C-alpha positions as CSV (number, residue, x, y, z in Angstrom):
1,X,-45.6,-66.3,67.9
2,X,-48.1,-63.4,68.1
3,X,-51.8,-63.7,67.2
4,X,-52.4,-61.8,64.1
5,X,-56.3,-61.7,64.3
6,X,-57.2,-62.4,67.9
7,X,-61.0,-63.5,68.5
8,X,-62.7,-60.6,70.1
9,X,-65.7,-61.5,72.2
10,X,-68.9,-59.8,71.4
11,X,-69.8,-56.7,73.3
12,X,-72.1,-57.5,76.3
13,X,-74.7,-55.0,76.9
14,X,-76.7,-54.5,80.1
15,X,-80.2,-55.6,80.5
16,X,-82.7,-53.4,78.8
17,X,-85.0,-51.1,80.7
18,X,-88.7,-52.3,80.8
19,X,-90.9,-54.9,82.4
20,X,-89.6,-58.6,82.8
21,X,-92.8,-60.6,83.1
22,X,-95.8,-59.1,81.3
23,X,-97.9,-61.7,80.0
24,X,-100.3,-61.3,77.1
25,X,-103.8,-62.1,77.0
26,X,-104.5,-62.7,73.3
27,X,-108.3,-63.4,73.6
28,X,-109.0,-60.4,71.4
29,X,-106.6,-61.4,68.7
30,X,-107.7,-64.7,67.0
31,X,-105.1,-64.2,64.1
32,X,-101.8,-64.1,66.4
33,X,-100.8,-67.6,65.6
34,X,-100.6,-66.6,62.0
35,X,-97.7,-64.3,62.6
36,X,-93.9,-65.2,62.4
37,X,-92.3,-65.9,65.7
38,X,-90.0,-62.7,65.1
39,X,-93.2,-60.6,64.4
40,X,-94.8,-62.0,67.8
41,X,-91.7,-61.2,69.6
42,X,-91.5,-57.6,68.3
43,X,-95.0,-56.9,69.0
44,X,-94.9,-58.2,72.4
45,X,-91.8,-56.2,73.4
46,X,-93.2,-53.0,71.7
47,X,-96.7,-53.3,73.5
48,X,-95.6,-54.1,77.1
49,X,-92.8,-51.5,77.0
50,X,-95.3,-48.7,75.9
51,X,-97.8,-49.9,78.5
52,X,-95.1,-50.2,81.2
53,X,-94.0,-46.5,80.5
54,X,-97.5,-45.2,80.4
55,X,-98.5,-46.9,83.7
56,X,-95.8,-45.4,85.9
57,X,-93.0,-48.0,85.3
58,X,-94.1,-50.4,88.0
59,X,-95.7,-53.3,86.5
60,X,-93.9,-56.4,85.3
61,X,-91.6,-57.7,88.2
62,X,-87.8,-58.0,87.5
63,X,-85.3,-59.9,89.5
64,X,-82.4,-58.3,91.2
65,X,-79.8,-59.5,93.6
66,X,-78.5,-57.2,96.4
67,X,-75.7,-57.6,99.0
68,X,-77.0,-56.1,102.3
69,X,-74.5,-54.8,104.8
70,X,-75.2,-54.6,108.3
71,X,-74.1,-52.1,111.2
72,X,-70.9,-53.7,112.1
73,X,-69.6,-53.0,108.5
74,X,-70.9,-49.5,108.0
75,X,-71.3,-48.1,111.4
76,X,-74.9,-47.1,110.7
77,X,-78.3,-48.4,111.9
78,X,-78.2,-51.2,109.4
79,X,-80.9,-53.7,109.6
80,X,-82.6,-52.6,112.7
81,X,-83.2,-48.8,112.0
82,X,-83.9,-46.0,114.8
83,X,-84.5,-46.4,117.6
84,X,-83.9,-50.1,117.9
85,X,-80.2,-49.9,117.0
86,X,-79.3,-46.7,118.6
87,X,-76.3,-47.2,121.0
88,X,-77.1,-46.9,124.7
89,X,-75.4,-46.5,128.1
90,X,-75.8,-50.2,128.7
91,X,-73.7,-51.1,125.7
92,X,-76.4,-53.4,124.4
93,X,-76.7,-51.6,121.1
94,X,-80.5,-50.8,121.9
95,X,-82.1,-47.9,123.7
96,X,-83.2,-48.5,127.3
97,X,-86.6,-47.3,126.6
98,X,-88.8,-46.5,123.4
99,X,-91.5,-43.8,123.7
100,X,-94.8,-44.5,122.4
101,X,-98.4,-43.0,122.5
102,X,-100.9,-44.9,124.4
103,X,-104.7,-43.4,124.3
104,X,-103.0,-39.9,124.1
105,X,-100.5,-40.5,126.7
106,X,-96.7,-40.7,126.2
107,X,-95.3,-43.7,127.8
108,X,-92.0,-45.7,127.5
109,X,-91.5,-49.2,126.3
110,X,-88.5,-51.5,126.7
111,X,-87.3,-52.9,123.2
112,X,-86.9,-56.3,124.5
113,X,-90.3,-56.4,125.8
114,X,-93.6,-57.6,124.2
115,X,-94.7,-54.1,123.2
116,X,-92.2,-53.8,120.4
117,X,-93.5,-53.7,116.9
118,X,-90.3,-55.2,115.3
119,X,-89.0,-58.8,115.0
120,X,-85.8,-59.7,116.8
121,X,-84.0,-60.2,113.5
122,X,-85.2,-58.4,110.4
123,X,-83.8,-57.0,107.3
124,X,-85.5,-53.9,105.5
125,X,-85.4,-54.3,101.8
126,X,-87.0,-50.9,101.0
127,X,-87.9,-51.3,97.4
128,X,-91.5,-52.8,96.4
129,X,-90.9,-56.7,96.6
130,X,-93.2,-59.0,94.7
131,X,-91.5,-62.3,95.8
132,X,-88.4,-63.5,97.2
133,X,-86.5,-65.7,94.7
134,X,-83.5,-67.0,96.8
135,X,-81.3,-66.2,99.6
136,X,-77.5,-67.2,99.9
137,X,-75.2,-67.0,103.0
138,X,-71.8,-68.2,102.3
139,X,-72.7,-69.4,98.9
140,X,-75.4,-71.9,100.4
141,X,-78.9,-71.3,99.6
142,X,-81.2,-70.7,102.7
143,X,-84.3,-72.8,103.2
144,X,-87.5,-70.7,102.6
145,X,-88.9,-71.9,105.8
146,X,-86.1,-69.9,107.7
147,X,-87.7,-66.6,106.8
148,X,-90.8,-64.7,105.8
149,X,-91.6,-61.5,104.1
150,X,-93.8,-58.9,105.9
151,X,-95.2,-55.5,104.8
152,X,-94.5,-52.7,107.2
153,X,-94.6,-48.9,107.3
154,X,-90.8,-49.1,106.2
155,X,-91.6,-51.1,103.2
156,X,-91.0,-55.0,102.8
157,X,-89.2,-56.6,105.6
158,X,-87.4,-60.0,105.8
159,X,-87.9,-61.7,109.2
160,X,-85.6,-64.6,110.3
161,X,-87.8,-67.3,111.9
162,X,-85.5,-70.1,112.3
163,X,-83.8,-68.7,115.6
164,X,-80.8,-67.6,113.7
165,X,-80.1,-64.0,112.4
166,X,-79.0,-62.2,109.3
167,X,-75.2,-62.0,108.9
168,X,-74.2,-58.6,110.6
169,X,-71.4,-58.2,108.3
170,X,-70.1,-59.5,104.9
171,X,-66.9,-59.4,102.8
172,X,-67.5,-57.4,99.8
173,X,-64.1,-58.5,98.3
174,X,-65.3,-62.0,97.6
175,X,-67.7,-63.0,95.0
176,X,-71.5,-63.3,95.7
177,X,-71.3,-67.1,95.8
178,X,-68.2,-67.2,98.0
179,X,-67.8,-67.9,101.9
180,X,-68.3,-64.4,103.6
181,X,-71.1,-63.2,101.2
182,X,-74.7,-62.7,101.8
183,X,-77.2,-62.0,98.9
184,X,-80.9,-61.7,98.4
185,X,-82.5,-62.2,95.1
186,X,-86.1,-60.8,94.8
187,X,-88.6,-59.4,92.1
188,X,-89.1,-55.7,92.3
189,X,-92.5,-54.5,90.9
190,X,-96.2,-55.3,90.8
191,X,-97.8,-58.3,88.9
192,X,-99.6,-57.3,85.9
193,X,-103.4,-57.4,86.4
194,X,-105.6,-59.2,84.0
195,X,-106.9,-56.1,82.5
196,X,-103.3,-55.1,81.7
197,X,-102.5,-58.3,80.0
198,X,-105.5,-58.0,77.9
199,X,-104.7,-54.4,76.9
200,X,-101.1,-55.7,76.1
201,X,-102.5,-58.3,73.9
202,X,-104.7,-55.9,72.1
203,X,-101.9,-53.3,71.5
204,X,-99.5,-56.2,70.5
205,X,-102.1,-57.6,67.8
206,X,-102.5,-54.1,66.2
207,X,-98.7,-53.8,66.0
208,X,-98.3,-57.3,64.4
209,X,-100.9,-56.5,61.8
210,X,-99.2,-53.1,60.9
211,X,-95.8,-54.8,61.0
212,X,-96.8,-57.3,58.0
213,X,-98.8,-54.6,56.2
214,X,-102.2,-55.7,57.3
215,X,-105.2,-53.7,58.2
216,X,-105.0,-52.4,61.8
217,X,-106.9,-50.2,63.8
218,X,-106.7,-46.5,62.4
219,X,-104.6,-44.2,64.5
220,X,-106.4,-41.2,65.9
221,X,-104.1,-38.8,64.0
222,X,-105.7,-39.9,60.7
223,X,-108.7,-37.9,60.1
224,X,-109.7,-39.0,56.8
225,X,-108.5,-41.3,54.0
226,X,-109.6,-41.7,50.3
227,X,-108.3,-44.9,49.0
228,X,-109.2,-44.5,45.3
229,X,-107.5,-41.0,45.1
230,X,-105.1,-41.9,47.8
231,X,-105.8,-38.8,49.7
232,X,-104.9,-38.7,53.5
233,X,-105.6,-36.0,55.9
234,X,-103.7,-36.1,59.4
235,X,-104.5,-34.3,62.5
236,X,-101.6,-32.0,64.0
237,X,-100.4,-34.1,67.0
238,X,-100.2,-31.1,69.2
239,X,-104.0,-30.6,68.8
240,X,-104.8,-34.0,70.2
241,X,-106.6,-34.5,73.6
242,X,-104.4,-35.9,76.5
243,X,-106.7,-38.8,76.7
244,X,-105.4,-40.3,73.4
245,X,-102.2,-42.3,74.4
246,X,-101.9,-45.4,72.0
247,X,-104.8,-44.6,69.6
248,X,-106.8,-47.6,70.8
249,X,-109.7,-46.6,72.9
250,X,-109.8,-49.8,75.0
251,X,-106.3,-49.8,75.9
252,X,-106.1,-46.1,76.7
253,X,-109.2,-46.5,79.1
254,X,-107.1,-49.1,81.0
255,X,-104.1,-46.8,81.1
256,X,-106.1,-43.9,82.5
257,X,-107.9,-46.1,85.1
258,X,-104.6,-47.3,86.7
259,X,-102.6,-43.9,86.0
260,X,-105.0,-41.0,85.9
261,X,-102.5,-38.6,86.9
262,X,-100.1,-39.5,84.2
263,X,-97.3,-40.5,86.6
264,X,-94.0,-41.2,85.0
265,X,-92.6,-43.5,87.8
266,X,-93.3,-44.5,91.4
267,X,-92.4,-42.3,94.3
268,X,-89.1,-42.9,96.0
269,X,-88.3,-41.8,99.6
270,X,-84.7,-41.4,100.8
271,X,-84.2,-42.0,104.5
272,X,-80.9,-41.3,106.5
273,X,-81.7,-44.2,108.6
274,X,-81.3,-46.7,105.9
275,X,-78.6,-47.0,103.5
276,X,-79.5,-48.6,100.0
277,X,-78.1,-52.2,99.6
278,X,-75.4,-52.8,97.0
279,X,-77.0,-54.2,93.9
280,X,-75.2,-57.0,91.7
281,X,-75.0,-55.8,88.3
């Protein structure tokens, strides 16, 4: 018998854009606990998103999971970028010599020698990494003592220190927790400084007051207000100086201190030597 009214699952939306971990310092909001949880949640979401956007979208680390792919799979430089993994006549997969400058003189250095600046087995993550959450190989979590996270000129690099090496290839047809898979879960972004937590708390406090109809800090667009005659005069937003962002002087000062050039997002560099890793949606 056919189903007349089948149950349709609710639509699943992707994660919202914005910071994932932006704590509030509510030292300057003594009335915070008097607001309903729904008002507190809305105020926190609004204030942190606004400050995240105004400061270049790099505060508030978010976790992502990537599936790296090595040179055997893709036929490119993979984990060890140029010149370490370039093919050589010896068939070892590494060049015989690597040129470097020593006190103004060009010299050659064998990659297998002690003069190399790269580890024997390393994985370039590229994006700004705050902390590694978890690494899985064949569905099994790798002990954190088996690797370390280094900061290099190429970005953050995962170095294997237990004598093993990262998988040279993985099967993209299987799930991330299956045998043959290799995943790295880490947090992207910078932690929010204490001043940013205070600024977010102040902004959330004013939003909460406005949400319940209370008295909040007057916006800079309001030039004058006559309560008895209910006369309001508002400044044209186009005439406002660029220094006014949220209308709260203390918050705007912090934003300007960390983003004086009004950068919309962090710079990104594309390199032909390193292909971006596949991100699990």
